[in-house]
Every structure is written in structure tokens, then in C-alpha cells.
C-alpha positions as a printed NumPy array, in Angstrom:
array([[ 90.679, 127.566,  71.562],
       [ 90.59 , 127.244,  67.748],
       [ 88.053, 128.981,  66.192],
       [ 86.988, 129.29 ,  62.629],
       [ 86.831, 132.725,  61.156],
       [ 84.318, 131.847,  58.283],
       [ 80.541, 132.672,  58.243],
       [ 77.735, 132.46 ,  55.864],
       [ 77.298, 129.667,  53.64 ],
       [ 79.351, 129.027,  50.735],
       [ 82.486, 130.146,  52.13 ],
       [ 85.631, 128.326,  52.891],
       [ 89.591, 128.928,  54.151],
       [ 92.327, 127.701,  52.78 ],
       [ 94.975, 128.87 ,  55.424],
       [ 95.963, 127.436,  58.725],
       [ 93.884, 127.717,  61.224],
       [ 94.904, 130.156,  64.562],
       [ 94.189, 130.161,  68.306],
       [ 92.09 , 133.051,  68.878],
       [ 91.369, 133.924,  72.579],
       [ 87.742, 133.41 ,  73.381],
       [ 87.162, 136.851,  75.022],
       [ 89.195, 138.809,  72.242],
       [ 86.239, 139.533,  69.965],
       [ 84.11 , 141.183,  72.419],
       [ 86.992, 142.671,  74.103],
       [ 88.328, 144.54 ,  70.95 ],
       [ 84.544, 145.412,  70.197],
       [ 84.021, 147.211,  73.385],
       [ 87.467, 149.14 ,  73.059],
       [ 86.575, 150.458,  69.299],
       [ 83.022, 151.335,  70.631],
       [ 84.301, 153.612,  73.649],
       [ 87.179, 155.079,  71.345],
       [ 84.312, 156.027,  68.909],
       [ 82.159, 157.697,  71.515],
       [ 85.08 , 159.289,  73.527],
       [ 86.424, 160.61 ,  69.874],
       [ 89.93 , 161.158,  71.754],
       [ 92.55 , 163.935,  70.037],
       [ 95.529, 161.393,  70.791],
       [ 94.057, 157.524,  70.33 ],
       [ 97.603, 156.27 ,  71.354],
       [ 97.275, 158.198,  74.726],
       [ 93.904, 157.354,  75.075],
       [ 94.482, 153.487,  74.326],
       [ 97.396, 153.584,  77.154],
       [ 94.934, 155.252,  79.723],
       [ 92.314, 152.688,  78.561],
       [ 94.571, 149.593,  79.128],
       [ 96.442, 150.846,  81.98 ],
       [ 93.242, 151.244,  84.064],
       [ 92.104, 147.835,  82.756],
       [ 95.204, 146.132,  84.035],
       [ 94.7  , 147.984,  87.448],
       [ 90.962, 147.102,  87.708],
       [ 90.291, 150.67 ,  87.766],
       [ 87.081, 152.162,  86.159],
       [ 87.756, 154.042,  83.016],
       [ 85.128, 157.03 ,  82.076],
       [ 84.007, 157.184,  78.551],
       [ 82.337, 160.514,  78.353],
       [ 81.211, 161.357,  74.648],
       [ 80.886, 164.781,  73.937],
       [ 77.176, 165.475,  73.614],
       [ 77.845, 168.243,  71.007],
       [ 79.992, 166.003,  68.586],
       [ 77.407, 163.651,  66.624],
       [ 79.293, 161.158,  64.583],
       [ 78.37 , 160.253,  61.202],
       [ 77.565, 156.866,  59.599],
       [ 80.491, 155.141,  58.515],
       [ 81.477, 151.946,  57.322],
       [ 83.615, 151.2  ,  60.5  ],
       [ 80.362, 152.231,  62.427],
       [ 78.277, 150.205,  60.523],
       [ 80.766, 147.169,  61.118],
       [ 80.327, 147.834,  64.895],
       [ 76.398, 147.421,  64.497],
       [ 76.653, 144.538,  62.251],
       [ 78.838, 142.493,  64.701],
       [ 76.281, 142.994,  67.664],
       [ 73.131, 142.521,  65.614],
       [ 73.864, 140.294,  62.77 ],
       [ 73.439, 136.898,  64.493],
       [ 69.673, 137.136,  64.385],
       [ 67.787, 137.381,  61.14 ],
       [ 65.414, 140.112,  62.954],
       [ 66.096, 142.548,  65.432],
       [ 63.704, 144.977,  67.471],
       [ 63.985, 149.001,  66.065],
       [ 64.208, 150.106,  69.716],
       [ 67.504, 147.805,  70.233],
       [ 68.892, 149.509,  66.946],
       [ 67.743, 153.062,  68.087],
       [ 69.782, 152.452,  71.363],
       [ 72.881, 150.899,  70.294],
       [ 72.671, 154.004,  67.706],
       [ 72.436, 156.571,  70.5  ],
       [ 75.176, 154.832,  72.347],
       [ 77.621, 155.549,  69.477],
       [ 76.379, 159.139,  70.044],
       [ 75.162, 159.086,  66.246],
       [ 72.445, 161.419,  65.093],
       [ 68.943, 160.279,  65.45 ],
       [ 67.809, 161.908,  61.827],
       [ 70.358, 159.886,  60.289],
       [ 68.75 , 156.981,  61.87 ],
       [ 65.163, 158.246,  60.992],
       [ 66.069, 158.785,  57.557],
       [ 67.   , 155.135,  57.005],
       [ 64.288, 153.572,  58.738],
       [ 62.118, 155.881,  56.371],
       [ 63.729, 155.072,  53.233],
       [ 63.514, 151.14 ,  54.223],
       [ 59.837, 151.416,  55.393],
       [ 60.668, 149.602,  58.694],
       [ 58.332, 148.854,  61.308],
       [ 59.221, 147.514,  64.948],
       [ 60.591, 144.002,  63.915],
       [ 63.52 , 144.696,  60.986],
       [ 65.227, 142.067,  58.853],
       [ 68.908, 142.995,  59.791],
       [ 70.097, 142.476,  56.427],
       [ 67.715, 144.642,  55.013],
       [ 68.758, 147.175,  57.475],
       [ 72.197, 147.07 ,  56.706],
       [ 71.484, 147.296,  52.761],
       [ 69.635, 150.325,  53.381],
       [ 72.51 , 151.877,  55.637],
       [ 74.967, 150.959,  52.819],
       [ 72.866, 152.525,  50.12 ],
       [ 72.891, 155.755,  52.442],
       [ 76.688, 155.581,  52.486],
       [ 77.071, 154.729,  48.832],
       [ 76.299, 156.624,  45.402],
       [ 74.615, 153.944,  43.809],
       [ 73.667, 150.156,  44.15 ],
       [ 77.212, 148.881,  43.181],
       [ 78.636, 151.305,  46.229],
       [ 76.259, 149.76 ,  48.567],
       [ 77.258, 146.253,  47.69 ],
       [ 80.538, 146.979,  47.642],
       [ 80.034, 148.176,  51.458],
       [ 78.033, 145.569,  52.286],
       [ 80.753, 142.821,  51.236],
       [ 83.305, 144.82 ,  53.098],
       [ 81.307, 144.584,  56.403],
       [ 79.906, 141.178,  55.776],
       [ 83.224, 139.449,  54.451],
       [ 83.151, 135.953,  55.023],
       [ 86.483, 134.846,  54.636],
       [ 89.521, 136.459,  56.245],
       [ 91.738, 134.996,  53.231],
       [ 89.927, 137.621,  51.11 ],
       [ 91.547, 141.119,  52.228],
       [ 90.799, 144.671,  51.031],
       [ 90.765, 145.867,  48.531],
       [ 88.616, 142.526,  47.981],
       [ 86.063, 141.106,  49.878],
       [ 83.662, 138.216,  49.444],
       [ 79.909, 136.924,  50.611],
       [ 77.692, 133.994,  49.751],
       [ 75.973, 134.087,  46.424],
       [ 72.762, 133.73 ,  48.447],
       [ 73.792, 136.805,  50.416],
       [ 74.518, 138.704,  47.691],
       [ 71.362, 137.637,  45.803],
       [ 69.478, 138.923,  48.667],
       [ 70.98 , 142.139,  48.843],
       [ 71.125, 142.906,  45.193],
       [ 67.541, 141.919,  44.89 ],
       [ 66.409, 143.874,  47.886],
       [ 68.291, 147.092,  46.628],
       [ 67.528, 146.653,  42.785],
       [ 63.784, 146.211,  43.339],
       [ 63.585, 149.442,  45.139],
       [ 65.214, 151.176,  42.374],
       [ 62.697, 152.359,  39.901],
       [ 65.402, 152.498,  37.269],
       [ 66.673, 148.752,  37.256],
       [ 64.56 , 146.254,  35.541],
       [ 63.91 , 142.68 ,  36.314],
       [ 65.761, 141.512,  33.205],
       [ 68.532, 143.45 ,  34.142],
       [ 68.598, 141.927,  37.892],
       [ 68.257, 138.318,  36.246],
       [ 71.438, 139.091,  33.748],
       [ 73.42 , 140.371,  36.767],
       [ 72.59 , 137.073,  38.973],
       [ 72.865, 134.788,  36.304],
       [ 76.235, 136.118,  35.484],
       [ 77.656, 136.247,  39.217],
       [ 76.016, 132.7  ,  39.9  ],
       [ 78.463, 131.295,  37.31 ],
       [ 81.376, 133.055,  38.761],
       [ 80.51 , 132.11 ,  42.296],
       [ 80.116, 128.284,  41.306],
       [ 83.77 , 128.461,  40.076],
       [ 84.809, 130.093,  43.386],
       [ 83.426, 128.258,  46.049],
       [ 80.175, 129.516,  46.02 ],
       [ 81.175, 133.139,  46.692],
       [ 80.793, 136.363,  45.145],
       [ 84.038, 138.81 ,  45.418],
       [ 83.927, 142.631,  45.567],
       [ 86.254, 142.083,  42.336],
       [ 83.767, 140.237,  40.292],
       [ 81.616, 143.265,  40.054],
       [ 83.335, 146.7  ,  40.78 ],
       [ 85.363, 147.405,  37.846],
       [ 83.664, 144.725,  35.297],
       [ 82.683, 146.114,  31.913],
       [ 80.432, 143.589,  31.091],
       [ 78.029, 144.141,  34.029],
       [ 75.927, 146.872,  34.975],
       [ 74.507, 146.32 ,  38.42 ],
       [ 72.275, 149.804,  37.95 ],
       [ 72.102, 152.328,  35.458],
       [ 74.51 , 154.783,  37.104],
       [ 77.725, 152.627,  37.544]])
């Protein structure tokens, strides 16, 4: 079955289509979650035992160490995004359950929820932006993290990544409005510049458009 790897408006692919087994994304996601929870000392040995049990149809016990709490990382946030991003809004309880299943500290989640002033129903992209803000030193760092996680074109590979201009505008506006040091005129200048770049680039904003651009200041600290 041929499946497109693109997502989000304004993104397109120029490479040849590839055939991806329908079960592969969910399969790899579950393996990644189990490995993160287990925190094996030897990932090769763990993988061998994991897949051997699967081939034999045997149960494989994943027992995370309750004393070992994992810090939020870009990779873990990517797992959350892959599970919850199909809906515009998600329930706080659902985020909490997945957070707990990944053996993440509850106080980190509570801090992010408080920072974003979230209620019981949460706009996923706002929660993602708040998590990226938690990970980054400033707005530019947060947006860079978000672009890597939400990358909408598999042909745009690290150290670059891209999202549609509409998505970037939403994320930047949300983060910038919450920063008292960023004026509306600065927000308007940034979006005007990047919109022109996006028009000439199939409607997307790339990390390389702003990460080391001396003409562009996303926030006062970059």
C-alpha cells in the first residue's frame, strides 16, 4: 500500500513514493514506547529479546523502574505528538495517562499545564508549543523544537525541518503573545518576512529560514 508521508497544508513531496506496510508506524511507535519505559542498559540485547518474543508469540514484560523518572525530551514529545495530534483538542486526563505510561514526572506535566493555563480540554498544538517552550531557552528554540517534531516533509531532513506557514504562524503567535518582551510590531515583522519566504518555498517555513538569520529576531534573547 502506498502512503504519503506529508501532513499539513502547504507541504509537498518531490521524491519517489515508497511502499510502507500499514502496520509499521504503530509497530515502531509501540516498540519505542516500551523501550523508553524499560530504559534497558543494552538496547541491542533488549531489542533481540523483544522481537524474539514477538516472533514466537510470547508475552514480553515491560517493567519500568518506578524510581527512574524520565525527563521530557524532543523524542518523547514526538511520541506524544504522534499519538495525539490527529485531534485538535485532547482531554487533560488523556495526556496525563500517556505521560504516566512513559514514566514521566508528574510535576513536569503540572508545570506545563500551569504555564499554559490549560483546562480540561486542551488544544493540542498549544500544549505542544508549551512543551517546546519548556525544553527551549527562548521562543526561537521552542519553534525549532516544534518544527523538528511536526516536520511535514520527509525530504526536509535534519538539521533542517519544515512546517506550513499557517502552522508556524499559529505557534509563533501563541508563544510570542505570552511573552511580554515581544511587541505586536515585532510579531508582525517576523510573520511578514517568513510569509514571503514561504510563498517562494511551497508554502512552508523551514528552520533554516530563521535559525541563523541575522535579519530576523523572533524574540529579544536570540
